[in-house]
Structure formats: C-alpha cells, structure tokens
C-alpha positions, 0 to 999 in steps of 0.5 A: 039862138046863137049870138053873132053866128057869122063870127062863129063861121069865121072861127070854123073857117080858121080851124078847118083850114088849119086841119086841112093844111096839116093833114095834107102836109102829112099825107104829102110827106108820107106819100113822098117817103112811101110811109102812108101806112104809118098814118094807119097805125092804131094809136089808141082805143078810147070813147068806144073809138079806134084812134089812128095815128092820123087822128092824133094830128087833128086832135092836137090842132082842135084842142089847141084851137079850142083852148085859145078860143075859150081863153079869148071869148069864154067857155065852150064845150067840145063834143067829139069822138075819142073823148070818154063818156058822152064825148063832152070836153069843157074849155077852159078845163076849169069851167063848168058845162053850164057856163059854156056859151055854145056846144061845138060838135066835131068829127075831125076826120069823117072817113078816116079809113079813106084818108089814112091810106091816101085813097079818097077825100075825107071831111072835117065836120062841125056844128054849133048849137046853143048850150041847152045842156045834155038835152041838146040835139041835132035840131038845135044846131044853128051853124055848120061847116064841112071841109074836104080833107083831100088826098096828096094827089088832089088839085081842088078841095071844097068847103061848105057851110050854113047858118040856119035860115040863111042858106048854104054856101060853097067855096072851092080852093085850089090847093096848088096856089091857094086861090078860092072861088065861090061855087053853086050848090045844086042837088039833082033835079031828076025825079027818079033813080034811074041812070043815077047814083043811089045806095044803102050804106053797107060798108062792113061785113056785119049785116051787109048781106041783109042790107044789100038784099033790102037795097035790091028789093027797094030799087026793084020797086022804085026803079024797076029794071026793064032793059038789059043794063042796071039802072041804079049805080052804087057808090060806097063813099065811106064817110057820112059827110061825103055822102051828104056832099054827093047829094048836095052837088048833084052827084047822087039822088038818094042815100040811106044809112040804116045800119042801126036799124038792121043791126037791131033786127039782126041782134048785132051790136051797134058798132061802126054806125052813124053817130051825131058827130058824123051827121052834125052838118045835115043843116048844110044839106037841108039849107041846100034843099036836100031832104034829110030824115030818119027811117020814119020820115022824121027830122033827125033829133038825136042827142049830141052824145057820141054814143047815140046811133043815127039812122038817116035817109037823104033825098036830092029833092021832094020828088025822089023823097015821095017816090022812095020814102013810103016804099022804104018804110013799108019794106022796113016793117015787112 
C-alpha cells in the first residue's frame, strides 16, 4: 500500500497543472503566429515512439519535477514513453530501482496528434503504484489522475483523479480566470447502445477494414437497426484517456480498443496500439462506476512496461456490459 496517497495526489495536481499551463501557452502562441505546424515536427524517435516537438515541452517539465520530488522525498521511478528499454527511469539518477518508494507511470500527452494540430483536447495521464519491481502491473495502481490538455480555443478544462477505494473526483477549471469548481462524474445509465455513442477503435489504416467489419457485426447483433436511421453513433476520439472520460461523464456507452487482437489475427506488427501508460488511469473509470475489462472480460493486468500491448473494453454500466461483452467474445472467437 502507498503511504499518504493524498500527498501523492497533491504532487500530481501540481505537475499536471504545470503541464496544462505550459502546453496551452505554447499552443496559444503558435496559434497567434500561425505556426501550429511547428509543434508537429518530429523531434526524435526513441523507445519505439515518435517524439514530436510538442512532446519535448512536456518531457522537460516532468523530468524537472521528478528531480525535485525525488531530491526532497526520496527515490522514485518514472515509467513513460520515449524512455529506452521498458521505459523505466530512476530519480535521482544515482539511485537504484529497488530503493524507489513508488512507480509513477505517465503519459504526458495522450492524443499528441490531436493537440499538436490544435484540433481537440488531449490528456495528461498518470498512475502511481507501490514499487513491486518489474512485476508491478496495472492492478497495483492505487492513485491516478488525468488532466485535460485543451486547445487554444477552449474555455473550460477537466481534471479527474482517484484513490483506490475512495471514489473518483472531478474538477472543472475556467481557463480564462483560473476559477475551479467540483463537478459530478456520472456514466450513462442507459441500458442499450441505441441512440447513443459507441465505437471500436480503428484510428489508423492497418487493420481498419477488419475492425470496422467486426464493429458492424457486433452492433447489428446488440443494437439491431429496425428503422430508417442508424442507432449507434461513432466518435473516434484518438486518445485512450479521452475515451475513458467520455464513458465517465455519460457521453459514450461502450468503447473498445482491440487493435492488438486484430493485428495478431491479421499478422500485422503491433504498432500504434494501446500500452499501459495509455490506460494507467483506468482506476479512475472503475472508481466512477465504469466497467473496464480486457477482451476476455477480465481485469486489465499488463506489466508497467511501455512495450506491453493492451486490449480493453469499457462499459458505462453493468447492463451494457451484460448485453455486449458475451457477443463480443463470441465474435472474436468465430
């Protein structure tokens, strides 16, 4: 168990707020100068990831914060994309992994491609788990936070967090005057997919046709269209954090990202799939009442390793889960 989880939440608040302010300032400046495209320049390729110019802004902030955090309170391990090997980096740099008090898994900008073109909000995602070494998994995360990284045209931005067993919390910030107010988290209580948003992730061309065909078969069975108009609406929000957010606040009823499953079936390399850092905040969704499971209906349990692939399904409530999950599993084995 983590010691003093509220203190860890406070640190995450500080770090996430720094990220939000810095990235919003960069986007606003680029928008005014019509240089938004500069933020999408490729800065590096490392750890199996493409690092864009906007990513480097976030990386510098996180590194500096972790240095100060570790110097003041003792060693910690940061797990993040762009770091070689399994993505583990110890602070301070002369400390050993086994001496770290906890593991901090972080996706600085989940949905980079949304934000670097100033199109749609991305999310900063982080989870903290007790240090159980390289065998630590998503199950071990006890504190999590996600913060909206808005475009330069936004007025409001959300921040959500959870401590295991204590529920999920939400705060809305007015970006104009800095004021904040607490807000409810309420997943949809609708028991079907009809007349609502649901989708299977199919963001990029590899395997898109197969995933779209699967989605069509699934929805034909669980939400049959008996009238003139489609009953299930599709919204491809290209960020895992954003997908979970849409489930938590009642916008979506079902979302699944099965890219690793389909890539394996099709003999395609598992590139640009969901990794543990993309879904390190699933604790928040579960504490909010959303059901998050893998393609077999089991709890997510991937190692905290940036190379691990994760398939997941999110359901707004138990009724939607019970209607969709058995059909999904059957179609996957067909």
